DRENDO-1510 file (C-alpha; in Angstrom, 1 decimal, always signed):
<recs>
REC; n; res; u; v; w
REC; 1; MET; +29.1; -20.5; -54.1 .
REC; 2; ALA; +30.0; -21.7; -57.5 .
REC; 3; PHE; +32.3; -24.1; -59.2 .
REC; 4; SER; +34.4; -23.7; -62.2 .
REC; 5; SER; +33.0; -25.1; -65.4 .
REC; 6; SER; +36.6; -25.2; -66.8 .
REC; 7; SER; +39.7; -27.0; -65.5 .
REC; 8; LEU; +41.9; -24.2; -66.6 .
REC; 9; SER; +42.6; -20.9; -64.8 .
REC; 10; HIS; +43.9; -17.6; -66.3 .
REC; 11; SER; +47.4; -18.9; -65.7 .
REC; 12; ASN; +46.7; -21.9; -68.0 .
REC; 13; GLN; +47.9; -24.2; -65.3 .
REC; 14; PRO; +46.0; -27.6; -65.3 .
REC; 15; GLN; +43.5; -27.9; -62.5 .
REC; 16; LEU; +41.7; -31.0; -61.1 .
REC; 17; THR; +39.0; -32.1; -63.4 .
REC; 18; LYS; +37.3; -34.3; -60.8 .
REC; 19; PHE; +37.4; -33.9; -57.1 .
REC; 20; LYS; +35.5; -34.2; -53.8 .
REC; 21; ILE; +33.7; -31.3; -52.3 .
REC; 22; ALA; +32.5; -31.1; -48.6 .
REC; 23; LEU; +29.5; -29.0; -47.5 .
REC; 24; CYS; +29.8; -28.5; -43.7 .
REC; 25; GLN; +26.3; -27.9; -42.3 .
REC; 26; ILE; +27.3; -26.6; -38.8 .
REC; 27; THR; +25.0; -26.0; -35.8 .
REC; 28; VAL; +25.6; -22.4; -34.8 .
REC; 29; SER; +25.6; -21.5; -31.2 .
REC; 30; SER; +25.9; -18.2; -29.3 .
REC; 31; ASP; +29.4; -19.3; -28.2 .
REC; 32; LYS; +31.8; -18.0; -30.8 .
REC; 33; LYS; +34.8; -20.0; -29.7 .
REC; 34; ARG; +32.6; -23.2; -29.8 .
REC; 35; ASN; +31.6; -22.3; -33.4 .
REC; 36; ILE; +35.2; -21.8; -34.4 .
REC; 37; ASP; +36.4; -25.0; -32.9 .
REC; 38; ARG; +33.5; -26.9; -34.4 .
REC; 39; ALA; +34.2; -25.5; -37.9 .
REC; 40; ARG; +37.9; -26.4; -37.6 .
REC; 41; LEU; +37.0; -30.0; -36.6 .
REC; 42; MET; +34.5; -30.4; -39.5 .
REC; 43; ILE; +37.0; -29.1; -42.0 .
REC; 44; LYS; +39.7; -31.4; -40.8 .
REC; 45; ASP; +37.3; -34.4; -40.9 .
REC; 46; ALA; +36.2; -33.4; -44.4 .
REC; 47; ALA; +39.9; -33.4; -45.5 .
REC; 48; LYS; +40.3; -36.8; -44.0 .
REC; 49; MET; +37.4; -38.0; -46.2 .
REC; 50; GLY; +39.2; -36.8; -49.3 .
REC; 51; ALA; +37.6; -33.4; -49.9 .
REC; 52; LYS; +39.7; -31.0; -51.8 .
REC; 53; LEU; +37.2; -28.1; -51.5 .
REC; 54; VAL; +35.4; -27.4; -48.2 .
REC; 55; VAL; +32.5; -25.0; -48.0 .
REC; 56; LEU; +31.0; -23.4; -44.8 .
REC; 57; PRO; +27.6; -21.7; -44.4 .
REC; 58; GLU; +26.6; -18.1; -44.1 .
REC; 59; MET; +27.2; -16.6; -40.6 .
REC; 60; TRP; +28.6; -19.8; -39.2 .
REC; 61; ASN; +30.4; -18.0; -36.3 .
REC; 62; CYS; +27.3; -16.2; -34.9 .
REC; 63; PRO; +23.6; -16.6; -34.7 .
REC; 64; TYR; +21.9; -14.9; -37.6 .
REC; 65; ALA; +20.4; -11.8; -36.1 .
REC; 66; ASN; +21.0; -8.1; -36.6 .
REC; 67; GLU; +21.8; -7.5; -33.0 .
REC; 68; ASN; +24.5; -10.1; -33.1 .
REC; 69; PHE; +26.4; -8.9; -36.2 .
REC; 70; PRO; +28.2; -6.0; -34.5 .
REC; 71; ILE; +29.1; -8.1; -31.5 .
REC; 72; TYR; +30.6; -11.0; -33.5 .
REC; 73; ALA; +32.1; -8.9; -36.3 .
REC; 74; GLU; +35.8; -9.2; -37.1 .
REC; 75; ASP; +38.3; -6.7; -38.5 .
REC; 76; LEU; +39.9; -8.8; -41.2 .
REC; 77; ASP; +42.9; -6.4; -41.5 .
REC; 78; ASN; +43.7; -7.1; -37.8 .
REC; 79; ARG; +44.5; -10.7; -37.2 .
REC; 80; GLU; +44.4; -10.3; -33.4 .
REC; 81; LEU; +40.8; -9.3; -33.8 .
REC; 82; SER; +39.9; -12.0; -36.4 .
REC; 83; PRO; +39.9; -15.5; -34.7 .
REC; 84; SER; +37.5; -16.9; -37.4 .
REC; 85; PHE; +39.7; -15.6; -40.2 .
REC; 86; VAL; +42.9; -17.0; -38.6 .
REC; 87; MET; +41.4; -20.4; -38.0 .
REC; 88; LEU; +40.3; -20.8; -41.6 .
REC; 89; SER; +43.7; -19.7; -42.9 .
REC; 90; GLU; +45.5; -22.2; -40.6 .
REC; 91; VAL; +43.3; -25.2; -41.3 .
REC; 92; ALA; +43.4; -24.6; -45.1 .
REC; 93; ARG; +47.2; -24.7; -44.9 .
REC; 94; SER; +47.5; -27.6; -42.5 .
REC; 95; GLU; +45.0; -29.8; -44.4 .
REC; 96; GLY; +46.1; -28.6; -47.9 .
REC; 97; VAL; +42.5; -27.8; -48.9 .
REC; 98; THR; +40.7; -24.9; -50.6 .
REC; 99; VAL; +38.3; -23.4; -48.1 .
REC; 100; VAL; +35.3; -21.2; -49.0 .
REC; 101; GLY; +34.8; -19.8; -45.6 .
REC; 102; GLY; +31.0; -19.4; -45.6 .
REC; 103; SER; +30.5; -15.9; -44.3 .
REC; 104; ILE; +31.1; -13.9; -41.1 .
REC; 105; PRO; +30.2; -10.3; -40.1 .
REC; 106; GLU; +33.1; -8.1; -41.1 .
REC; 107; ARG; +33.9; -4.7; -39.5 .
REC; 108; CYS; +35.5; -2.2; -41.8 .
REC; 109; GLY; +35.7; +1.3; -40.3 .
REC; 110; ASP; +32.2; +2.2; -39.3 .
REC; 111; ARG; +30.5; -0.3; -41.6 .
REC; 112; LEU; +29.6; -4.0; -41.3 .
REC; 113; TYR; +29.6; -6.4; -44.2 .
REC; 114; ASN; +28.4; -10.0; -44.6 .
REC; 115; THR; +31.7; -11.4; -46.0 .
REC; 116; CYS; +33.0; -14.7; -47.4 .
REC; 117; CYS; +36.7; -15.3; -47.4 .
REC; 118; VAL; +38.3; -17.9; -49.7 .
REC; 119; PHE; +41.6; -19.5; -48.8 .
REC; 120; GLY; +44.0; -21.4; -50.9 .
REC; 121; THR; +45.8; -24.6; -50.0 .
REC; 122; ASP; +48.8; -22.5; -48.7 .
REC; 123; GLY; +46.5; -20.7; -46.3 .
REC; 124; ASN; +46.6; -17.4; -48.1 .
REC; 125; LEU; +43.5; -15.3; -48.6 .
REC; 126; ILE; +42.7; -15.5; -52.4 .
REC; 127; ALA; +39.3; -13.8; -52.5 .
REC; 128; LYS; +36.9; -11.9; -50.4 .
REC; 129; HIS; +33.2; -11.5; -51.4 .
REC; 130; ARG; +30.9; -9.1; -49.6 .
REC; 131; LYS; +27.2; -10.0; -50.0 .
REC; 132; ILE; +25.7; -8.0; -52.8 .
REC; 133; HIS; +22.0; -8.5; -52.3 .
REC; 134; LEU; +20.9; -7.8; -48.8 .
REC; 135; PHE; +18.0; -9.8; -47.4 .
REC; 136; ASP; +15.2; -7.4; -46.5 .
REC; 137; LEU; +11.8; -9.1; -45.8 .
REC; 138; THR; +8.6; -7.3; -44.9 .
REC; 139; GLY; +5.2; -8.6; -44.1 .
REC; 140; GLU; +4.0; -11.0; -41.3 .
REC; 141; VAL; +7.7; -11.9; -40.8 .
REC; 142; CYS; +10.0; -8.9; -41.0 .
REC; 143; PHE; +13.7; -8.9; -41.1 .
REC; 144; LYS; +16.0; -6.2; -42.7 .
REC; 145; GLU; +19.6; -7.1; -43.1 .
REC; 146; SER; +20.2; -3.6; -44.3 .
REC; 147; ASP; +19.5; -2.3; -40.8 .
REC; 148; THR; +23.1; -3.3; -39.9 .
REC; 149; ILE; +24.8; -4.6; -43.0 .
REC; 150; THR; +26.2; -2.6; -46.0 .
REC; 151; ALA; +25.9; -4.3; -49.4 .
REC; 152; GLY; +29.0; -5.3; -51.4 .
REC; 153; ASP; +29.5; -3.7; -54.7 .
REC; 154; GLY; +30.8; -6.4; -57.0 .
REC; 155; PRO; +30.9; -10.1; -58.0 .
REC; 156; THR; +33.7; -12.4; -57.0 .
REC; 157; VAL; +35.4; -15.0; -59.3 .
REC; 158; VAL; +38.5; -16.7; -58.0 .
REC; 159; ASP; +40.9; -19.2; -59.6 .
REC; 160; THR; +41.8; -22.1; -57.2 .
REC; 161; ASP; +43.5; -25.5; -57.2 .
REC; 162; VAL; +40.1; -27.0; -58.0 .
REC; 163; GLY; +39.2; -24.5; -60.8 .
REC; 164; ARG; +37.4; -21.3; -61.1 .
REC; 165; ILE; +34.7; -20.5; -58.5 .
REC; 166; GLY; +32.1; -17.7; -58.4 .
REC; 167; ILE; +30.9; -16.7; -54.9 .
REC; 168; GLY; +27.5; -15.8; -53.7 .
REC; 169; ILE; +26.0; -15.4; -50.2 .
REC; 170; CYS; +22.4; -16.6; -49.6 .
REC; 171; HIS; +20.1; -14.0; -51.1 .
REC; 172; ASP; +22.6; -13.5; -54.0 .
REC; 173; LEU; +21.3; -16.8; -55.3 .
REC; 174; ARG; +17.9; -15.4; -56.0 .
REC; 175; PHE; +19.2; -13.1; -58.8 .
REC; 176; PRO; +19.9; -15.0; -62.1 .
REC; 177; GLU; +22.0; -12.2; -63.5 .
REC; 178; LEU; +24.8; -13.0; -61.1 .
REC; 179; ALA; +24.9; -16.7; -62.1 .
REC; 180; MET; +24.9; -15.6; -65.8 .
REC; 181; LEU; +27.8; -13.4; -65.2 .
REC; 182; TYR; +29.8; -16.2; -63.5 .
REC; 183; ARG; +29.0; -18.6; -66.3 .
REC; 184; GLN; +30.2; -16.0; -68.9 .
REC; 185; ARG; +33.4; -15.6; -66.9 .
REC; 186; GLY; +34.2; -19.3; -66.9 .
REC; 187; SER; +32.9; -20.4; -63.5 .
REC; 188; SER; +30.1; -22.2; -61.9 .
REC; 189; TYR; +28.0; -20.7; -59.1 .
REC; 190; ALA; +28.3; -21.4; -55.4 .
REC; 191; SER; +26.4; -19.9; -52.5 .
REC; 192; THR; +26.9; -20.0; -48.8 .
REC; 193; ASP; +23.5; -20.9; -47.3 .
REC; 194; LEU; +20.7; -22.6; -49.2 .
REC; 195; ILE; +17.6; -20.6; -50.1 .
REC; 196; GLU; +15.5; -23.3; -51.9 .
REC; 197; PHE; +15.9; -26.1; -54.3 .
REC; 198; LEU; +14.1; -24.3; -57.1 .
REC; 199; ASN; +16.6; -21.4; -57.2 .
REC; 200; CYS; +19.5; -23.7; -56.9 .
REC; 201; SER; +18.4; -25.9; -59.8 .
REC; 202; HIS; +17.5; -23.0; -62.0 .
REC; 203; ARG; +20.9; -21.4; -61.6 .
REC; 204; ALA; +22.5; -24.8; -62.5 .
REC; 205; VAL; +20.2; -25.6; -65.5 .
REC; 206; ASP; +20.1; -22.1; -67.0 .
REC; 207; ASN; +23.9; -21.8; -67.0 .
REC; 208; GLN; +25.0; -25.5; -67.3 .
REC; 209; LEU; +27.2; -25.4; -64.3 .
REC; 210; PHE; +27.6; -26.9; -60.8 .
REC; 211; VAL; +25.9; -25.0; -58.0 .
REC; 212; ALA; +26.7; -25.8; -54.4 .
REC; 213; THR; +24.9; -24.3; -51.4 .
REC; 214; CYS; +25.8; -24.7; -47.8 .
REC; 215; SER; +23.5; -23.9; -44.9 .
REC; 216; PRO; +23.8; -23.9; -41.1 .
REC; 217; ALA; +22.0; -26.7; -39.4 .
REC; 218; ARG; +18.5; -25.9; -38.0 .
REC; 219; ASP; +18.1; -24.7; -34.5 .
REC; 220; SER; +14.5; -24.9; -33.5 .
REC; 221; SER; +15.1; -22.6; -30.5 .
REC; 222; SER; +16.3; -19.8; -32.7 .
REC; 223; GLY; +14.2; -16.8; -33.6 .
REC; 224; TYR; +15.2; -17.2; -37.2 .
REC; 225; MET; +14.4; -20.7; -38.6 .
REC; 226; ILE; +17.3; -22.0; -40.8 .
REC; 227; TRP; +16.2; -24.2; -43.7 .
REC; 228; GLY; +19.2; -26.6; -43.7 .
REC; 229; HIS; +19.3; -28.9; -46.7 .
REC; 230; SER; +22.8; -28.1; -48.0 .
REC; 231; THR; +22.9; -29.2; -51.6 .
REC; 232; LEU; +25.1; -29.9; -54.7 .
REC; 233; VAL; +23.3; -29.6; -58.0 .
REC; 234; GLY; +24.8; -30.6; -61.3 .
REC; 235; PRO; +24.7; -28.9; -64.8 .
REC; 236; PHE; +21.7; -31.1; -65.7 .
REC; 237; GLY; +19.8; -29.7; -62.7 .
REC; 238; GLU; +20.1; -33.0; -60.9 .
REC; 239; VAL; +20.5; -33.1; -57.2 .
REC; 240; LEU; +23.8; -34.9; -56.6 .
REC; 241; ALA; +23.8; -34.7; -52.9 .
REC; 242; THR; +21.7; -33.1; -50.1 .
REC; 243; SER; +21.2; -33.1; -46.4 .
REC; 244; GLY; +18.4; -32.8; -43.9 .
REC; 245; HIS; +18.1; -30.2; -41.1 .
REC; 246; GLU; +20.7; -31.7; -38.8 .
REC; 247; GLU; +24.4; -30.9; -38.4 .
REC; 248; THR; +26.3; -33.0; -41.0 .
REC; 249; THR; +28.9; -32.9; -43.6 .
REC; 250; ILE; +28.1; -33.8; -47.2 .
REC; 251; ILE; +30.8; -35.3; -49.4 .
REC; 252; ALA; +30.1; -35.3; -53.1 .
REC; 253; GLU; +32.0; -35.3; -56.4 .
REC; 254; ILE; +32.5; -32.5; -58.9 .
REC; 255; ASP; +33.2; -33.7; -62.4 .
REC; 256; TYR; +33.8; -30.9; -64.9 .
REC; 257; SER; +33.3; -33.2; -67.9 .
REC; 258; MET; +29.6; -33.1; -67.1 .
REC; 259; CYS; +29.6; -29.4; -67.9 .
REC; 260; SER; +31.3; -29.9; -71.2 .
REC; 261; LEU; +28.8; -32.8; -72.1 .
REC; 262; ARG; +25.8; -30.6; -71.3 .
REC; 263; ARG; +27.1; -27.7; -73.3 .
REC; 264; ASP; +28.1; -29.8; -76.2 .
REC; 265; ASN; +24.6; -31.5; -76.4 .
REC; 266; LEU; +22.7; -28.3; -75.8 .
REC; 267; PRO; +24.7; -25.2; -76.7 .
REC; 268; LEU; +22.6; -22.6; -75.0 .
REC; 269; GLU; +25.2; -19.8; -75.5 .
REC; 270; GLU; +25.0; -20.3; -79.3 .
REC; 271; GLN; +21.2; -20.5; -79.2 .
REC; 272; LYS; +20.6; -17.4; -77.0 .
REC; 273; ARG; +18.9; -14.5; -78.7 .
REC; 274; GLY; +20.8; -11.7; -77.2 .
REC; 275; ASP; +19.7; -9.4; -80.1 .
REC; 276; ILE; +16.1; -9.3; -78.6 .
REC; 277; TYR; +16.9; -9.3; -74.9 .
REC; 278; GLN; +16.7; -5.9; -73.2 .
REC; 279; PHE; +19.6; -6.3; -70.7 .
REC; 280; ILE; +23.1; -5.1; -70.3 .
REC; 281; ASN; +26.0; -7.6; -70.9 .
REC; 282; CYS; +27.6; -7.2; -67.5 .
REC; 283; THR; +30.7; -9.2; -68.6 .
REC; 284; ASP; +31.5; -6.7; -71.4 .
REC; 285; GLU; +31.2; -3.9; -68.9 .
REC; 286; LEU; +33.5; -5.6; -66.4 .
REC; 287; ASN; +36.1; -6.5; -69.1 .
REC; 288; SER; +36.2; -2.9; -70.3 .
REC; 289; GLN; +37.0; -1.8; -66.7 .
REC; 290; GLU; +39.8; -4.4; -66.3 .
</recs>
């Protein structure tokens, strides 16, 4: 996921310029109710520790496997069939925190999506991001997320009580164009699930923003080995906080003045040679459609 590089939203209402973020690295089991109860408790504990923004990992309510996605999927338009969605909404409201709800399998008609829901401090859904880049891996280890999941068709930027956030899910982080787009639209980049430190640091340094990634905890008995190491990286590319493999909650601080300092000292946007780059300015295209 991503964090705002500005303390102002479109509404020009002042936002927090410094706040605590929590990355909840949950151990995911095959028991959906257990996963939901565990996530609720970790969010509540994070709020008690002063977090204003709480982030969950990718597929926190089910083991990451194609055969599980249809079983654990929720219809987000039907609250009776969406216990994970309802819990996130309720705990965001009760604790007065902004929640980036990792991701869960979403059922929409005959399609499944890998979906992240963002809830405001009033418990209302303020954004929904469907994973854009599906994880298809071939070779000695083969896994094709596209066998069951449909790709989302757009980026997600949302204004919250803690600033502007751009959302990505796991494999989305590998593609620098998305982070560039979020930077141009006034946000930092955040991803549910950590891929690797290198990608995380590159997205932060190249765009001079905060990048937060939240992973499930490692389960050595699982067929898909989770990396763990949820991490917050600052606009200088520095690792501000990170975890190991085990279940834990990281509490760290976001300070937007660090973004301003970095951009003032090294104005990459002014130095960029867009006249010689062969790429499309996605921001201009999006703005022309709005």
